[in-house]
C-alpha distance (Angstrom), angle and dihedral (degrees) to the residues before:
residue distance angle dihedral
M1 . . .
I2 3.82 . .
K3 3.80 108.5 .
T4 3.77 116.0 -170.9
V5 3.79 146.3 142.6
L6 3.81 126.4 -109.7
T7 3.78 110.4 -161.5
V8 3.81 116.3 -159.7
N9 3.80 126.7 -172.5
P10 3.82 108.5 -171.4
Q11 3.78 90.3 179.4
N12 3.82 91.0 68.2
E13 3.80 104.5 70.5
I14 3.81 112.0 -172.9
G15 3.80 103.0 -173.1
T16 3.78 146.0 -53.6
I17 3.80 117.8 -70.2
A18 3.81 102.6 -131.8
P19 3.80 110.5 -129.7
E20 3.80 86.2 -135.5
I21 3.82 89.7 71.5
Y22 3.81 83.3 78.5
G23 3.81 92.1 56.7
H24 3.79 129.8 135.3
F25 3.77 140.8 -143.8
S26 3.82 130.7 -134.6
E27 3.79 123.9 -174.0
H28 3.78 136.7 175.1
L29 3.78 88.3 -104.8
G30 3.78 127.4 127.1
R31 3.79 111.2 -44.6
C32 3.80 98.3 -23.5
I33 3.80 98.0 105.0
Y34 3.80 102.9 16.9
E35 3.82 112.1 53.7
G36 3.79 90.9 -1.7
I37 3.80 101.2 61.5
F38 3.79 106.9 -4.8
V39 3.79 125.5 46.1
G40 3.81 100.9 157.5
K41 3.77 129.9 -107.2
D42 3.82 93.4 -85.5
S43 3.81 95.0 56.3
D44 3.79 120.9 118.8
I45 3.81 87.1 -136.2
P46 3.84 107.0 96.8
N47 3.79 107.4 -99.9
T48 3.78 144.9 157.5
N49 3.79 112.7 -135.3
G50 3.79 88.2 -17.9
I51 3.83 94.6 -52.8
R52 3.81 115.9 121.1
N53 3.79 112.1 -107.1
D54 3.82 93.5 -152.3
V55 3.81 92.5 55.3
V56 3.81 92.2 47.7
E57 3.80 92.3 49.6
A58 3.80 92.5 48.1
L59 3.81 92.2 50.8
K60 3.79 92.8 45.7
A61 3.80 88.8 53.1
V62 3.83 91.8 61.4
K63 3.82 91.1 44.6
L64 3.80 93.8 -117.2
P65 3.82 102.2 -154.9
V66 3.81 105.1 -170.9
L67 3.81 136.5 9.1
R68 3.81 125.0 -157.5
W69 3.84 121.1 -145.4
P70 3.09 157.2 -146.9
G71 3.81 93.2 2.7
G72 2.93 175.3 -165.9
C73 3.77 112.2 -2.4
F74 3.80 89.1 -15.4
A75 3.81 90.0 66.4
D76 3.80 93.2 70.0
E77 3.79 91.8 55.0
Y78 3.81 94.4 41.8
H79 3.79 119.5 106.9
W80 3.78 109.1 -168.0
R81 3.80 96.7 -148.5
D82 3.82 88.2 64.8
G83 3.81 88.9 66.6
I84 3.81 103.9 50.5
G85 3.80 133.9 78.7
P86 3.82 129.9 28.4
L87 3.79 112.6 -5.5
E88 3.78 93.2 -126.1
N89 3.80 90.6 59.2
R90 3.79 97.2 50.0
R91 3.77 118.3 111.8
R92 3.79 120.2 -104.2
M93 3.79 111.4 -142.9
V94 3.79 138.8 172.0
N95 3.80 114.3 -106.1
T96 3.81 94.9 -136.9
N97 3.80 94.3 178.9
W98 3.77 98.9 53.9
G99 3.78 120.0 39.3
G100 3.81 100.6 -44.4
T101 3.80 91.3 -96.8
V102 3.79 123.5 154.8
E103 3.81 113.0 -99.2
D104 3.81 109.9 -154.0
N105 3.83 94.6 -174.1
S106 3.80 92.3 -130.9
F107 3.81 86.2 139.7
G108 3.78 106.8 59.6
T109 3.78 141.9 137.1
H110 3.81 97.2 -49.2
E111 3.80 92.6 45.9
F112 3.80 93.9 48.0
L113 3.78 94.5 48.1
D114 3.81 89.7 46.0
L115 3.82 87.7 53.4
C116 3.81 90.5 52.8
E117 3.80 91.3 49.3
Q118 3.81 91.1 49.8
I119 3.82 91.0 50.9
G120 3.80 93.5 39.5
C121 3.81 94.3 -126.9
E122 3.79 136.3 130.5
P123 3.81 116.6 -99.8
Y124 3.80 118.6 -127.0
I125 3.81 111.0 -160.4
S126 3.81 123.0 -160.7
V127 3.79 110.5 -154.5
N128 3.79 124.1 -148.9
V129 3.80 112.2 -103.4
G130 3.81 98.5 149.9
S131 3.80 99.3 62.8
G132 3.80 100.1 1.8
T133 3.78 134.9 85.7
V134 3.77 135.2 -121.2
Q135 3.79 89.2 -114.5
E136 3.80 91.5 53.1
A137 3.81 92.2 51.5
A138 3.80 93.0 45.2
E139 3.79 92.9 49.3
W140 3.81 92.7 48.6
I141 3.81 90.1 56.4
E142 3.80 90.3 47.6
Y143 3.82 91.8 47.4
M144 3.80 91.6 53.6
T145 3.80 101.8 39.0
A146 3.82 112.3 22.8
S147 3.79 123.3 99.6
G148 3.77 128.0 -166.0
E149 3.75 132.0 47.6
S150 3.80 103.5 -37.7
T151 3.78 115.6 133.6
L152 3.80 92.0 -113.8
A153 3.80 93.7 47.8
K154 3.80 88.9 51.6
L155 3.81 90.1 47.5
R156 3.79 89.5 54.4
E157 3.80 89.6 49.3
S158 3.80 91.1 50.5
N159 3.82 87.3 54.5
G160 3.79 91.6 56.0
R161 3.79 107.2 -87.8
K162 3.79 118.2 98.3
E163 3.81 100.2 169.3
P164 3.80 117.1 63.6
W165 3.77 120.0 -115.3
R166 3.75 123.5 -119.5
V167 3.81 106.8 -120.5
K168 3.79 113.1 178.4
Y169 3.80 107.3 167.0
V170 3.81 120.1 61.0
G171 3.79 123.4 172.1
I172 3.80 114.0 -157.9
G173 3.79 101.7 -143.2
N174 3.80 130.9 -26.5
E175 3.79 127.1 -114.7
S176 3.79 89.4 -15.6
W177 3.81 87.3 174.6
G178 3.84 88.3 63.3
C179 3.79 134.6 7.1
G180 3.80 90.5 4.0
G181 3.80 94.2 67.5
S182 3.83 111.4 -49.0
M183 3.80 88.4 -110.5
E184 3.77 130.8 171.0
P185 3.82 113.6 -121.4
L186 3.80 96.2 -110.3
Y187 3.79 92.2 48.3
Y188 3.80 90.6 49.1
A189 3.82 91.6 47.8
S190 3.80 89.2 55.7
E191 3.81 92.4 47.2
Y192 3.79 91.0 45.6
K193 3.78 93.4 53.9
K194 3.79 91.2 49.6
F195 3.81 95.1 48.1
Q196 3.80 95.4 44.9
Q197 3.79 91.4 49.4
F198 3.79 91.2 65.2
C199 3.81 97.5 41.5
K200 3.80 96.3 95.5
D201 3.78 137.8 -166.7
Y202 3.81 111.7 -112.8
S203 3.78 133.4 -173.4
G204 3.78 96.2 -7.7
N205 3.80 94.4 -46.0
R206 3.81 113.5 135.0
L207 3.78 119.1 -157.3
Y208 3.79 122.4 -140.6
K209 3.80 100.2 -154.1
I210 3.79 120.1 -151.9
A211 3.79 124.6 -163.4
C212 3.80 122.5 -148.8
G213 3.76 105.0 -100.7
P214 3.80 131.5 -172.0
N215 3.75 135.7 -41.2
A216 3.81 105.6 -120.1
D217 3.81 109.0 -64.2
D218 3.81 98.6 1.4
Y219 3.79 93.7 128.8
N220 3.80 92.7 168.0
W221 3.82 90.0 64.9
T222 3.80 91.1 56.4
R223 3.79 92.8 46.6
E224 3.81 94.9 47.8
L225 3.80 93.8 43.3
L226 3.80 95.2 49.3
S227 3.79 90.4 46.1
H228 3.80 87.7 64.9
I229 3.81 106.7 33.3
N230 3.80 131.3 52.5
K231 3.80 142.4 178.3
W232 3.79 91.4 -67.3
H233 3.79 89.5 62.3
A234 3.82 105.1 36.3
K235 3.78 142.1 18.2
A236 3.80 93.2 -160.6
I237 3.78 146.6 -1.9
S238 3.79 124.0 -135.2
L239 3.81 131.0 -125.8
H240 3.81 127.9 -160.8
Y241 3.79 123.0 -160.3
Y242 3.80 128.3 157.6
T243 3.79 128.4 -167.2
V244 3.82 106.2 -124.8
P245 3.83 113.9 175.8
N246 3.81 98.1 -152.2
D247 3.81 124.0 0.5
W248 3.80 134.8 -44.9
E249 3.81 94.1 -97.6
H250 3.81 95.3 47.0
K251 3.77 105.1 23.7
G252 3.79 97.7 165.9
S253 3.78 135.5 -113.2
A254 3.79 123.1 -64.6
T255 3.81 91.8 -138.1
D256 3.82 109.6 14.7
F257 3.80 106.1 71.0
D258 3.79 137.9 119.6
E259 3.80 131.4 -127.8
K260 3.79 93.9 -91.3
E261 3.81 92.1 53.9
Y262 3.80 88.9 47.8
Y263 3.81 90.9 57.0
V264 3.81 92.9 41.4
T265 3.81 88.4 54.5
L266 3.79 91.9 52.4
K267 3.82 91.9 44.9
K268 3.81 88.8 55.5
T269 3.79 89.2 47.5
R270 3.80 89.1 53.6
Y271 3.82 88.1 55.8
M272 3.81 85.3 75.0
E273 3.80 87.0 76.2
E274 3.81 94.0 57.8
I275 3.80 92.6 43.2
I276 3.79 93.1 52.5
D277 3.79 94.3 45.1
R278 3.79 93.8 50.0
H279 3.81 92.2 48.9
L280 3.80 90.1 47.1
A281 3.81 89.8 51.8
I282 3.81 89.3 57.2
M283 3.79 89.9 46.1
D284 3.82 89.7 50.7
E285 3.78 88.9 54.9
L286 3.81 97.3 46.9
D287 3.80 100.0 30.5
K288 3.78 103.2 37.6
E289 3.81 94.5 170.9
H290 3.82 92.4 52.9
D291 3.80 92.1 -124.6
I292 3.81 91.2 148.1
S293 3.80 119.7 61.7
L294 3.78 131.3 -155.5
I295 3.80 121.2 -115.8
V296 3.82 121.2 -167.8
D297 3.78 95.0 -157.5
E298 3.81 97.4 167.3
W299 3.79 122.3 39.7
G300 3.78 139.3 133.8
T301 3.80 142.3 86.2
W302 3.79 122.4 -43.7
Y303 3.80 117.9 -163.7
D304 3.79 136.5 161.7
V305 3.81 110.5 -71.2
E306 3.78 119.7 -97.2
P307 3.83 111.6 -83.9
G308 3.81 112.6 -91.1
T309 3.81 95.6 21.1
N310 3.81 128.2 112.6
P311 3.83 107.6 -84.6
G312 3.82 89.0 -140.4
F313 3.80 92.8 56.8
L314 3.85 96.1 67.2
Y315 3.81 92.8 -146.8
Q316 3.81 112.6 168.0
Q317 3.78 137.8 163.1
N318 3.78 122.5 -112.5
T319 3.81 124.5 -134.4
M320 3.78 140.6 175.5
R321 3.80 86.2 -83.4
D322 3.82 87.2 65.1
A323 3.79 90.5 48.3
I324 3.80 89.7 57.3
V325 3.83 89.9 46.3
A326 3.82 90.1 52.6
S327 3.79 92.4 48.0
I328 3.81 93.7 49.9
N329 3.80 92.7 48.0
L330 3.80 94.8 47.3
N331 3.80 90.5 49.2
I332 3.82 89.6 50.7
F333 3.81 91.0 51.0
N334 3.81 93.5 44.9
S335 3.79 91.8 51.4
R336 3.83 89.9 56.2
C337 3.79 95.9 42.4
T338 3.81 92.8 132.4
R339 3.81 88.9 66.6
I340 3.82 106.2 24.3
A341 3.79 111.9 75.6
M342 3.79 99.8 175.8
A343 3.80 144.3 0.5
N344 3.81 128.7 -167.7
I345 3.78 122.0 -160.6
A346 3.80 115.8 -143.3
Q347 2.94 111.0 -96.6
V348 3.76 139.2 2.8
V349 3.85 101.8 -157.2
N350 3.82 133.7 17.0
V351 3.82 96.8 -19.9
L352 3.83 129.9 96.6
Q353 3.84 112.8 -45.0
A354 3.77 92.1 4.0
M355 3.76 125.7 -173.3
L356 3.80 91.0 -150.0
L357 3.80 137.0 24.5
T358 3.80 122.8 -157.3
E359 3.77 134.6 -167.3
G360 3.77 113.9 177.9
A361 3.80 106.7 -53.3
K362 3.82 92.8 -16.0
I363 3.79 123.3 99.5
V364 3.81 131.3 -169.7
K365 3.78 127.0 -163.4
T366 3.79 108.6 -143.5
P367 3.82 127.8 -142.1
T368 3.81 86.8 -102.8
Y369 3.81 89.1 58.1
E370 3.79 89.1 53.5
V371 3.81 90.9 54.0
F372 3.80 91.9 51.5
D373 3.80 88.3 50.2
M374 3.81 90.7 51.0
Y375 3.81 92.2 48.7
K376 3.80 99.4 43.9
E377 3.82 94.7 100.4
H378 3.81 88.7 67.2
Q379 3.81 89.0 68.7
G380 3.79 109.0 111.6
A381 3.82 91.9 -4.3
R382 3.80 125.4 126.5
L383 3.79 115.3 -102.4
V384 3.80 110.3 -130.7
E385 3.77 132.4 -160.6
S386 3.79 114.6 -84.1
S387 3.79 134.4 161.3
I388 3.76 133.3 -175.6
F389 3.78 132.4 -160.7
N390 3.79 94.7 -126.3
T391 3.77 132.1 -162.4
E392 3.78 132.3 -156.7
T393 3.79 125.1 -109.3
G394 3.79 132.9 -177.7
I395 3.78 145.9 94.8
D396 3.82 140.8 -104.1
G397 3.79 95.3 9.3
V398 3.82 95.4 -44.2
S399 3.80 107.9 118.0
I400 3.81 133.0 175.1
P401 3.81 136.8 163.6
A402 3.78 107.9 -83.9
L403 3.79 98.2 -144.2
S404 3.79 135.9 51.0
Q405 3.80 126.0 179.7
S406 3.81 149.0 176.9
V407 3.79 128.0 -167.7
S408 3.80 125.5 -169.9
V409 3.80 139.5 164.7
K410 3.80 133.6 -149.1
E411 3.78 137.1 171.9
Q412 3.81 117.4 -110.4
D413 3.79 118.5 179.4
G414 3.79 90.5 -23.9
V415 3.80 93.6 -49.8
K416 3.80 123.4 111.4
I417 3.81 110.2 -128.8
L418 3.79 120.9 -161.9
T419 3.83 116.9 -153.4
L420 3.78 120.1 -164.6
T421 3.81 125.2 -174.1
V422 3.79 122.4 -176.4
S423 3.79 135.2 168.2
N424 3.79 129.6 -159.4
A425 3.81 113.1 -150.2
S426 3.81 94.6 -173.7
L427 3.80 113.9 111.9
N428 3.79 96.6 -157.5
E429 3.80 109.2 28.3
D430 3.77 128.3 67.7
A431 3.79 115.4 -147.6
E432 3.79 126.2 -130.3
L433 3.78 112.1 -160.2
E434 3.76 126.4 -162.9
I435 3.79 103.8 -153.7
T436 3.78 112.3 -156.2
L437 3.79 129.6 -169.4
P438 3.82 125.7 -164.3
E439 3.78 123.6 -99.3
G440 3.79 112.0 -75.0
T441 3.81 93.4 31.5
A442 3.78 126.2 89.1
F443 3.79 142.6 167.3
D444 3.77 109.5 -104.7
G445 3.78 121.7 -177.7
E446 3.78 146.0 1.0
A447 3.80 112.5 -15.2
Q448 3.80 112.9 -145.3
I449 3.81 106.0 -145.6
S450 3.81 128.3 -172.2
V451 3.80 124.2 -174.7
L452 3.80 127.4 -167.1
T453 3.79 117.9 -174.5
G454 3.76 144.5 138.5
D455 3.76 144.6 127.1
M456 3.79 111.9 -38.8
R457 3.84 90.3 -111.1
D458 3.80 96.6 45.9
C459 3.80 114.2 125.3
N460 3.77 140.4 164.1
T461 3.80 117.7 -107.0
F462 3.78 134.4 -176.2
E463 3.81 87.7 -104.6
E464 3.82 93.4 46.5
P465 3.82 106.4 23.4
D466 3.82 97.4 164.3
R467 3.77 102.2 47.3
V468 3.81 91.1 111.6
K469 3.77 109.0 39.8
Q470 3.78 138.4 139.5
A471 3.78 118.6 -93.2
R472 3.80 108.9 -146.5
R473 3.78 129.8 -159.2
T474 3.78 141.2 155.3
E475 3.78 128.2 -131.5
S476 3.78 132.2 -177.3
W477 3.81 108.0 -114.6
S478 3.79 126.1 -170.6
G479 3.78 138.2 155.2
K480 3.79 130.7 36.0
T481 3.81 97.0 -70.3
Q482 3.79 131.3 56.1
K483 3.79 135.9 170.0
L484 3.80 121.4 -129.4
S485 3.80 128.0 -177.0
V486 3.81 119.2 -148.3
P487 3.80 113.2 -169.3
A488 3.77 123.7 -135.3
C489 3.81 111.4 -85.4
G490 3.79 87.3 12.2
V491 3.78 145.4 128.2
V492 3.80 124.8 -150.5
S493 3.80 131.5 -171.1
V494 3.80 126.1 -168.9
S495 3.79 130.3 -174.2
C496 3.79 119.8 -173.8
A497 3.80 138.3 154.4
I498 3.81 117.0 -106.6
């Protein structure tokens, strides 16, 4: 049994946790868009304008704040005009990045922005820098956001949308150091400045422009990029980092792993903390006023694909190990909420560390989905000071901190609500926390408690969709000290008035 103290000081508010930290990512990759999100208006699967109703309802339930599209590597081969107008006139192309399948562009700009409206989330558009032109990017922004009598506004109207959309987030290129063009940082910085210059604000819309930042621990990219762009060019730079248990050729199985690989996976997840802090140190040096934020717009686990599936589709199962990965990452992002403006897990349906899995009309909510549901009350709340007397856990020389936590407060109907989320990475020791508040502050009311736990390999399947599911209970909490048990390989959330 791990016995420790979690000290919370709600009076020391650190910053607002941007709802966008709980963002998601959708790419034309495998069965994410087609079958996962979009089935077409003629499908027997219940849908609205071709978009699956069950997926929309599941994403609304976790308060999905922002959704990134169309990629990913696909974004730098995507030409937006191919995906507008009558379906029969849309270009059919080969998706060379992901499986060599034929992309018929039946899911395009109108469909994506309709999806965002159905969910109630902000769209995040990635424009094509790798194989696109400045004119193409500029005209896409005008097509989406301009009102009036311009040719592109009238074209949008002829395709069924009179009023312009509000599109806030625009990424200028994706992984420009790799699949987005194999560029050097100085070359990309020059291209970025040119592209962003011609992506204009129309009709009251205000763009939040995001530059392609580093791949994982490529600190030189951050330094070179920020030496050549400033707050007049970008509001944020992006960071991509995936948790890969072994190496890129033999990543490891999503479900068939031993205890050592479990701890190795979490140790590599914890590396996210060092990566972020070292990039932020460079940003502190070159952007002393913190005008440019960091966005982690691709993160999550990446394993070998499930046996018998297309290697280019990146379809993998999702276990309690992934739930712990999600919890650790979200706690890392929350704790740096003054600098991190957004994060986007990869990906939302049927790809990598997916929130949801679909098979025909069936849908499964993964353990990662459950964690996002447990953490959703942090969105827009104020992070407060918390510290924990941690202990190490692991096996065979692989050691990590056992516990990870976030604590936030928000006002609801004139009452201050404290939300605590904590995960226990240990596989063999439960944790008993003594939560202490400062003098003059006390718990006061019904505590809403959710617990997610299981064997490290436990997952939800179409045959057994509720094997990994939150157990919810309420307890009466009062006073400045409370006890909370966190099971081994478990995640717990608590919300209570103070």
